C-alpha positions as CSV (number, residue, x, y, z in Angstrom):
1,M,-14.5,-31.1,-27.9
2,S,-13.2,-34.6,-27.7
3,S,-14.0,-37.0,-24.9
4,S,-10.2,-37.6,-24.2
5,S,-7.7,-34.9,-23.6
6,T,-3.9,-35.6,-24.0
7,F,-2.1,-35.9,-20.8
8,F,1.7,-35.6,-20.2
9,L,2.9,-37.8,-17.3
10,T,6.1,-37.9,-15.2
11,N,5.0,-41.5,-14.4
12,P,1.8,-43.3,-15.8
13,F,-0.8,-44.0,-13.4
14,S,0.1,-47.1,-11.3
15,S,-2.4,-49.8,-10.1
16,V,-2.1,-48.2,-6.7
17,S,-5.6,-47.4,-5.5
18,G,-6.7,-45.1,-2.6
19,S,-6.8,-41.6,-1.6
20,T,-3.0,-41.1,-1.5
21,H,-2.7,-42.0,-5.2
22,L,-5.7,-39.7,-6.0
23,R,-4.1,-36.9,-4.3
24,R,-1.0,-37.4,-6.2
25,S,-2.8,-37.5,-9.4
26,F,-4.6,-34.3,-8.8
27,N,-1.4,-32.5,-7.7
28,N,-0.1,-32.9,-11.3
29,V,-3.1,-31.5,-13.0
30,R,-3.1,-28.3,-14.9
31,Y,-6.2,-26.6,-16.0
32,G,-6.1,-24.3,-18.9
33,C,-8.9,-21.4,-19.3
34,G,-10.7,-23.5,-21.8
35,G,-11.3,-26.3,-19.4
36,G,-8.8,-28.8,-21.0
37,V,-6.7,-31.0,-18.6
38,R,-3.1,-31.8,-18.9
39,I,-0.4,-33.0,-16.6
40,A,3.1,-31.6,-16.5
41,A,6.0,-33.8,-17.8
42,S,9.6,-34.4,-17.6
43,L,9.6,-37.3,-19.9
44,N,7.0,-36.0,-22.2
45,V,5.5,-39.4,-22.6
46,E,2.2,-38.9,-24.3
47,V,-0.8,-41.1,-23.2
48,Q,-4.6,-41.2,-23.3
49,A,-6.4,-39.3,-20.4
50,P,-7.1,-41.7,-17.7
51,D,-10.7,-41.9,-16.2
52,L,-10.1,-39.6,-13.3
53,S,-14.0,-39.1,-13.0
54,K,-14.7,-42.5,-11.7
55,E,-11.9,-42.2,-9.3
56,V,-13.0,-38.9,-8.0
57,M,-16.7,-40.3,-7.6
58,D,-15.5,-43.4,-5.9
59,E,-13.3,-41.7,-3.5
60,S,-16.1,-39.1,-2.8
61,N,-18.8,-41.7,-1.9
62,K,-16.3,-43.1,0.8
63,V,-15.8,-39.9,2.6
64,F,-19.1,-37.8,2.3
65,V,-22.4,-38.4,4.0
66,G,-25.1,-39.6,1.4
67,T,-27.3,-36.7,1.3
68,Y,-26.9,-36.0,-2.5
69,A,-27.9,-38.2,-5.6
70,R,-25.2,-36.6,-7.4
71,V,-25.0,-36.7,-11.4
72,P,-21.9,-38.8,-12.3
73,L,-20.1,-35.8,-13.5
74,V,-16.9,-34.2,-12.1
75,L,-16.6,-30.7,-13.0
76,S,-13.4,-28.7,-13.0
77,S,-13.6,-25.4,-14.5
78,G,-16.1,-22.9,-16.3
79,K,-15.9,-19.8,-18.4
80,G,-19.1,-17.9,-19.3
81,C,-22.0,-20.2,-19.8
82,K,-19.7,-23.2,-20.4
83,L,-18.5,-25.8,-17.9
84,Y,-15.8,-28.6,-18.4
85,D,-15.4,-31.9,-16.6
86,I,-12.1,-33.1,-15.6
87,E,-11.4,-34.9,-18.7
88,G,-12.1,-31.8,-20.7
89,R,-15.4,-32.2,-22.0
90,E,-17.6,-29.1,-22.6
91,Y,-21.1,-28.5,-21.5
92,L,-23.4,-25.6,-22.0
93,D,-24.9,-24.8,-18.4
94,L,-28.4,-24.0,-18.2
95,T,-28.3,-24.8,-14.3
96,S,-26.0,-21.9,-13.3
97,G,-25.6,-23.9,-10.0
98,I,-29.3,-23.9,-9.3
99,A,-30.0,-20.3,-10.4
100,V,-27.0,-19.0,-8.5
101,N,-24.3,-18.1,-11.0
102,A,-26.3,-15.2,-12.6
103,L,-23.3,-13.8,-14.4
104,G,-22.0,-17.2,-15.5
105,H,-18.5,-18.6,-14.7
106,G,-15.4,-16.3,-14.2
107,D,-17.2,-12.8,-14.9
108,S,-14.5,-10.5,-14.7
109,D,-16.0,-7.7,-12.6
110,W,-17.0,-10.5,-10.2
111,I,-13.4,-11.9,-10.0
112,R,-12.0,-8.2,-9.6
113,A,-14.3,-7.6,-6.5
114,V,-13.4,-10.9,-5.0
115,T,-9.7,-10.7,-5.3
116,E,-9.4,-7.1,-4.6
117,Q,-11.6,-7.6,-1.2
118,A,-9.8,-11.0,-0.5
119,N,-6.4,-8.9,-0.4
120,V,-7.8,-6.2,2.0
121,L,-10.2,-8.0,4.6
122,T,-12.1,-11.2,4.4
123,H,-13.9,-11.6,7.8
124,V,-14.5,-9.8,11.1
125,S,-18.0,-10.9,12.2
126,N,-20.8,-8.9,12.8
127,L,-19.2,-7.3,16.1
128,Y,-18.0,-4.6,13.8
129,Y,-19.0,-2.4,10.8
130,T,-17.5,-2.8,7.3
131,L,-17.8,-0.8,4.3
132,P,-18.7,-3.6,1.7
133,Q,-21.6,-4.8,4.0
134,L,-23.1,-1.0,4.3
135,E,-22.6,-0.6,0.5
136,L,-24.6,-3.8,-0.3
137,A,-27.4,-2.9,2.3
138,K,-27.8,0.6,0.9
139,R,-28.2,-0.8,-2.6
140,L,-30.7,-3.3,-1.5
141,V,-32.7,-0.7,0.2
142,A,-32.4,1.7,-2.6
143,N,-33.5,-0.7,-5.2
144,S,-36.6,-2.3,-3.1
145,F,-39.7,-1.8,-1.1
146,A,-37.4,-2.5,2.0
147,D,-36.2,0.0,4.6
148,R,-33.7,-2.4,6.4
149,V,-31.6,-5.4,5.7
150,F,-30.5,-8.7,7.6
151,L,-27.9,-10.7,6.0
152,S,-27.4,-14.5,6.3
153,N,-25.5,-17.1,4.6
154,S,-28.2,-18.9,2.5
155,G,-31.8,-19.0,1.3
156,T,-33.0,-21.3,4.2
157,E,-31.4,-19.1,6.6
158,A,-33.1,-16.2,5.2
159,N,-36.4,-17.8,5.5
160,E,-35.6,-19.0,9.2
161,A,-35.0,-15.2,10.0
162,A,-38.3,-14.4,8.5
163,I,-40.1,-17.0,10.6
164,K,-38.4,-15.5,13.7
165,F,-39.0,-12.0,12.6
166,A,-42.7,-12.7,11.9
167,R,-43.3,-14.2,15.5
168,K,-41.4,-11.3,17.1
169,F,-43.5,-8.8,15.1
170,Q,-46.7,-10.3,16.3
171,R,-45.8,-10.3,20.0
172,F,-44.4,-6.8,19.7
173,S,-47.7,-5.8,18.2
174,H,-49.9,-7.8,20.6
175,P,-48.1,-7.1,23.9
176,D,-51.2,-7.4,26.1
177,E,-52.3,-10.9,24.5
178,K,-51.1,-14.2,25.9
179,Q,-51.4,-15.8,22.5
180,P,-50.7,-13.5,19.5
181,P,-50.8,-15.0,16.0
182,V,-47.8,-17.5,15.7
183,E,-49.2,-19.7,12.9
184,F,-48.1,-19.6,9.2
185,I,-49.7,-20.4,5.7
186,A,-47.6,-21.8,3.0
187,F,-48.8,-23.2,-0.4
188,S,-48.7,-26.4,-2.5
189,N,-45.7,-27.1,-4.6
190,C,-43.6,-24.7,-2.3
191,F,-40.1,-24.9,-1.2
192,H,-38.5,-22.6,1.5
193,G,-35.4,-24.7,2.7
194,R,-34.2,-27.6,4.6
195,T,-33.5,-26.2,8.2
196,M,-36.2,-27.1,10.8
197,G,-38.2,-24.1,10.4
198,A,-37.9,-23.6,6.6
199,V,-38.7,-27.4,6.0
200,A,-41.8,-27.1,8.2
201,L,-42.8,-24.3,5.4
202,T,-42.0,-26.8,2.6
203,S,-44.9,-28.7,1.2
204,K,-43.6,-31.9,-0.1
205,E,-43.9,-34.6,2.7
206,Y,-40.6,-36.3,1.4
207,Y,-38.5,-33.4,3.0
208,R,-40.4,-33.3,6.2
209,S,-41.5,-36.6,7.4
210,P,-38.0,-38.0,8.3
211,F,-37.5,-35.2,10.7
212,E,-40.8,-34.8,12.3
213,P,-42.0,-33.2,14.6
214,V,-41.0,-30.1,12.8
215,M,-42.2,-26.5,13.7
216,P,-46.0,-26.9,14.3
217,G,-48.7,-24.3,13.2
218,V,-48.2,-24.4,9.3
219,T,-51.2,-24.8,7.2
220,F,-50.5,-25.7,3.5
221,L,-53.1,-24.4,1.0
222,E,-53.6,-24.9,-2.7
223,Y,-51.3,-22.3,-4.7
224,G,-53.5,-19.9,-6.2
225,N,-56.7,-20.7,-4.0
226,V,-57.8,-17.1,-3.0
227,Q,-60.9,-18.1,-1.0
228,A,-59.2,-20.6,1.1
229,A,-56.2,-18.2,1.9
230,K,-58.6,-15.4,2.8
231,E,-60.6,-17.4,5.1
232,L,-57.7,-18.7,7.0
233,I,-55.9,-15.3,7.3
234,Q,-59.0,-13.7,8.6
235,S,-59.1,-16.2,11.5
236,G,-56.7,-13.9,13.3
237,K,-54.2,-16.8,13.9
238,I,-51.8,-16.3,11.1
239,A,-48.4,-14.5,11.9
240,A,-47.4,-14.6,8.2
241,V,-48.0,-15.9,4.8
242,F,-45.1,-17.3,2.7
243,V,-45.4,-17.3,-0.8
244,E,-43.1,-17.6,-3.9
245,P,-44.1,-15.3,-6.8
246,I,-42.8,-17.9,-9.1
247,Q,-42.2,-21.6,-7.8
248,G,-38.8,-23.0,-9.0
249,E,-38.5,-26.3,-7.2
250,G,-42.2,-26.9,-7.2
251,G,-42.5,-26.9,-11.1
252,I,-42.1,-23.1,-12.4
253,Y,-45.7,-22.0,-11.6
254,S,-46.4,-18.3,-11.5
255,A,-48.8,-16.6,-9.2
256,T,-51.7,-14.7,-10.6
257,Q,-52.3,-11.0,-10.0
258,E,-55.6,-12.0,-8.3
259,F,-53.9,-14.3,-5.9
260,L,-51.2,-12.0,-4.9
261,Q,-53.6,-9.0,-4.5
262,A,-56.0,-11.2,-2.3
263,L,-53.0,-12.3,0.0
264,R,-51.9,-8.5,0.4
265,T,-55.4,-7.4,1.1
266,A,-56.2,-10.1,3.5
267,C,-53.0,-9.7,5.3
268,D,-53.4,-5.9,5.7
269,S,-56.9,-6.4,7.2
270,A,-56.0,-9.2,9.7
271,G,-52.5,-7.7,10.7
272,S,-50.7,-10.8,9.3
273,L,-47.3,-10.2,7.5
274,L,-46.9,-11.0,3.7
275,V,-43.4,-12.8,3.0
276,F,-42.3,-13.2,-0.5
277,D,-39.6,-16.0,-1.0
278,E,-37.6,-14.8,-3.9
279,V,-34.6,-17.0,-3.2
280,Q,-34.8,-18.5,-6.6
281,C,-37.0,-16.1,-8.9
282,G,-35.5,-12.9,-7.6
283,L,-32.8,-10.6,-8.6
284,G,-33.2,-10.4,-12.3
285,R,-34.3,-14.0,-13.0
286,T,-37.6,-12.8,-14.4
287,G,-36.3,-9.7,-16.2
288,H,-37.5,-7.6,-13.4
289,L,-35.1,-6.9,-10.5
290,W,-37.7,-8.5,-8.2
291,A,-40.4,-11.1,-9.4
292,H,-43.1,-9.3,-7.4
293,E,-42.6,-5.9,-9.3
294,A,-44.2,-7.4,-12.3
295,Y,-47.4,-7.5,-10.2
296,G,-47.2,-4.1,-8.5
297,I,-47.7,-5.9,-5.3
298,Y,-45.2,-5.5,-2.4
299,P,-44.6,-7.8,0.7
300,D,-43.7,-6.7,4.4
301,I,-40.5,-9.1,4.1
302,M,-38.7,-10.4,1.0
303,T,-36.1,-13.4,1.3
304,L,-33.4,-13.7,-1.2
305,A,-30.1,-15.5,-1.6
306,K,-29.0,-17.7,-4.6
307,P,-27.6,-15.3,-7.2
308,L,-26.8,-12.4,-4.9
309,A,-23.0,-12.9,-4.5
310,G,-22.4,-14.8,-7.9
311,G,-21.7,-18.1,-6.2
312,L,-20.4,-17.4,-2.9
313,P,-22.9,-18.1,0.1
314,I,-25.1,-15.4,1.0
315,G,-28.9,-14.7,2.0
316,A,-30.7,-11.6,2.7
317,V,-34.1,-10.7,4.5
318,L,-35.5,-7.2,3.3
319,V,-38.2,-5.8,5.6
320,T,-40.0,-2.4,6.0
321,E,-39.4,-0.1,9.1
322,R,-42.6,-1.4,10.7
323,V,-41.1,-4.9,10.9
324,A,-37.7,-3.9,11.7
325,G,-39.1,-2.0,14.7
326,A,-39.9,-5.2,16.6
327,I,-36.4,-6.5,16.2
328,N,-34.1,-6.0,19.1
329,Y,-30.3,-6.5,19.8
330,G,-29.6,-10.3,20.2
331,D,-32.9,-11.4,18.6
332,H,-31.1,-12.9,15.6
333,G,-27.5,-13.2,14.5
334,S,-24.7,-14.9,12.4
335,T,-21.1,-15.1,12.6
336,F,-20.3,-15.5,9.1
337,A,-23.2,-13.6,7.4
338,G,-22.4,-10.4,5.7
339,G,-18.6,-10.7,5.7
340,P,-16.8,-8.2,3.6
341,L,-15.6,-10.6,0.8
342,V,-18.9,-12.0,0.0
343,C,-20.6,-8.5,0.3
344,N,-18.2,-7.1,-2.0
345,A,-19.1,-9.6,-4.5
346,A,-22.7,-9.2,-4.0
347,V,-22.2,-5.4,-4.9
348,A,-20.7,-6.4,-7.9
349,V,-23.4,-8.7,-9.0
350,L,-26.2,-6.3,-8.0
351,D,-24.6,-3.4,-9.8
352,K,-24.4,-5.4,-13.1
353,I,-27.8,-6.8,-13.0
354,S,-29.5,-3.6,-11.9
355,G,-27.6,-1.7,-14.6
356,P,-29.5,-0.1,-17.7
357,G,-30.4,-2.6,-20.4
358,F,-29.5,-5.6,-18.4
359,L,-33.0,-6.5,-17.2
360,A,-34.4,-5.6,-20.6
361,S,-32.0,-8.1,-22.3
362,V,-33.0,-10.9,-19.6
363,A,-36.7,-10.3,-20.5
364,K,-36.1,-10.4,-24.3
365,K,-33.9,-13.4,-24.2
366,G,-36.5,-15.2,-22.0
367,Q,-39.3,-14.4,-24.2
368,D,-37.5,-15.5,-27.3
369,F,-36.3,-18.6,-25.7
370,K,-39.8,-19.7,-24.4
371,E,-41.2,-19.1,-27.8
372,L,-38.5,-21.1,-29.5
373,L,-39.1,-24.0,-27.0
374,V,-43.0,-24.0,-27.6
375,N,-42.3,-23.9,-31.5
376,K,-39.5,-26.8,-31.6
377,L,-40.9,-29.0,-28.5
378,G,-44.7,-28.2,-28.2
379,G,-45.7,-30.7,-31.0
380,N,-44.2,-33.5,-29.2
381,S,-46.8,-35.8,-27.5
382,H,-45.1,-36.0,-24.2
383,V,-44.7,-32.0,-23.7
384,R,-47.8,-30.9,-21.9
385,D,-46.7,-27.2,-21.4
386,V,-43.8,-24.7,-21.6
387,R,-44.1,-22.1,-18.9
388,G,-42.3,-19.4,-16.9
389,V,-41.1,-15.9,-17.5
390,G,-37.6,-14.4,-18.2
391,L,-34.9,-17.0,-17.6
392,I,-36.8,-19.4,-15.4
393,I,-38.5,-21.9,-17.8
394,G,-40.2,-25.3,-17.1
395,I,-41.0,-28.0,-19.6
396,D,-43.8,-30.1,-18.3
397,L,-43.8,-33.8,-19.3
398,D,-46.2,-36.6,-19.0
399,V,-43.3,-38.8,-18.2
400,P,-40.4,-38.5,-15.8
401,A,-37.8,-35.9,-17.0
402,S,-34.7,-37.7,-15.8
403,P,-34.1,-39.7,-19.2
404,L,-34.2,-36.4,-21.1
405,V,-31.9,-34.8,-18.7
406,E,-29.4,-37.6,-18.8
407,A,-29.8,-37.6,-22.8
408,C,-29.1,-33.6,-22.8
409,Q,-25.9,-34.1,-20.6
410,Q,-24.6,-36.8,-23.0
411,S,-25.0,-34.4,-25.6
412,G,-23.3,-31.5,-23.8
413,L,-26.2,-29.6,-22.2
414,L,-26.9,-29.4,-18.4
415,V,-30.4,-28.9,-17.2
416,L,-32.4,-29.6,-14.0
417,T,-35.5,-31.3,-13.0
418,A,-38.4,-29.8,-10.8
419,G,-41.9,-30.5,-9.7
420,K,-42.6,-34.2,-9.3
421,G,-39.7,-35.1,-11.3
422,N,-41.5,-34.5,-14.5
423,V,-40.4,-30.9,-15.3
424,V,-37.3,-30.0,-17.0
425,R,-36.2,-26.5,-15.3
426,L,-34.0,-24.3,-17.3
427,V,-32.1,-21.5,-15.2
428,P,-29.2,-20.4,-17.3
429,P,-26.9,-17.6,-16.2
430,L,-28.6,-14.3,-17.1
431,T,-25.6,-13.4,-19.4
432,I,-26.3,-16.3,-21.8
433,T,-26.4,-15.5,-25.5
434,E,-29.3,-15.8,-28.2
435,Q,-26.8,-18.2,-29.9
436,E,-26.3,-20.5,-26.8
437,L,-29.9,-20.7,-26.2
438,D,-30.6,-21.5,-29.7
439,H,-28.3,-24.3,-29.3
440,A,-29.8,-25.5,-26.1
441,A,-33.2,-25.7,-27.8
442,E,-31.7,-27.8,-30.6
443,I,-30.3,-30.3,-28.2
444,L,-33.5,-30.6,-26.3
445,F,-35.3,-31.2,-29.4
446,N,-32.7,-33.9,-30.7
447,C,-33.0,-35.6,-27.2
448,L,-36.7,-35.8,-27.1
449,P,-37.0,-39.3,-28.7
450,V,-35.7,-40.8,-25.5
451,L,-39.1,-40.2,-23.9
452,D,-40.7,-42.3,-26.1
453,K,-38.5,-45.3,-24.7
454,T,-39.5,-44.1,-21.2
455,A,-43.1,-44.2,-22.1
456,N,-42.9,-47.5,-23.5
457,N,-41.1,-49.3,-20.6
């Protein structure tokens, strides 16, 4: 697609600057289903597209708190696995909104679920029962180890709830003890969120240190260190162990069978709870509905979020009846969580992902893609490893990944970083085609020479 689209202007853009001018500019924009941009005309005067992106970015930088180092890209529409910027350029999306848009952009079943529910009922709070919420919870229970569900608005909120549930469970289970187990174990390279409890469980000091003191009582152990984990769990001080079966933000590291089994056995022996954080790796991403199913090892609590509602904000905590029995009215809650609109969207997503053949297709596409990447990229001196399972894949480099990510963007491919900034993270929509994956691999291969420039600087 051309880097400049044709615009039709009632009046060409003047030299007037500021937000008023910007709003007027956008008010005239018309987006087609293919992502192209045009402006309606009464004079039919054809001119080249102005650089709206810079104007949007400049205005945004004036009004938002600077919490995001955003990519200089203004996205305006999407369809399937393609995204389009405000000038009409096309990009193949291997980010899926950071593993959120599992069905891609504009899935027809998702749109139907959202629009139908929006026409009926959007929000009533958790003071009342609603059918979409019930339908979602029933499906989550029927398709998992869990007996009960708590709904939240995000992954970090789900982990906050899991922290509280674990502490409450231990107090409930040790009613006569003045000091029941209240501490937690988390692991190197882990990421559990940015709220105060969840960030306390996140290993990278960069996320924690500006906000200390955070929640005390968290010990970080080496991911995969069986002996250290067993010894600390057996101390009797641990309320719960938080672990990602596959670490996403941390660099696409997969747990071993031995490690997860050791955690399960030690927790059972000591009375600690085992929490699987599947916010990024769960719900079909690995080719299994839940990542832990591949190991045959099941938690007491599981947190999930990202892909569940196909782009709308939701999180969930799945628990056994034993854990749920410790939780009373008022122990936790949320005004927005589990609203009818978002739950109806989540039902549509869950029904499609758990359908016959869908998970098998994810597993096959992921295996084929990984093999293709190994064959095409593995010979490059900067590529140390290609790892992952299903459609969560990491390309480990011996140099920073950002130049490769930027080169891919310039070539029409969107990818992410992970780890210490040296891993290219690939988490495309689960609906991506083999042909699109082949195209992504070709772009990655063609962009690899940029790493030589990085290494020589």
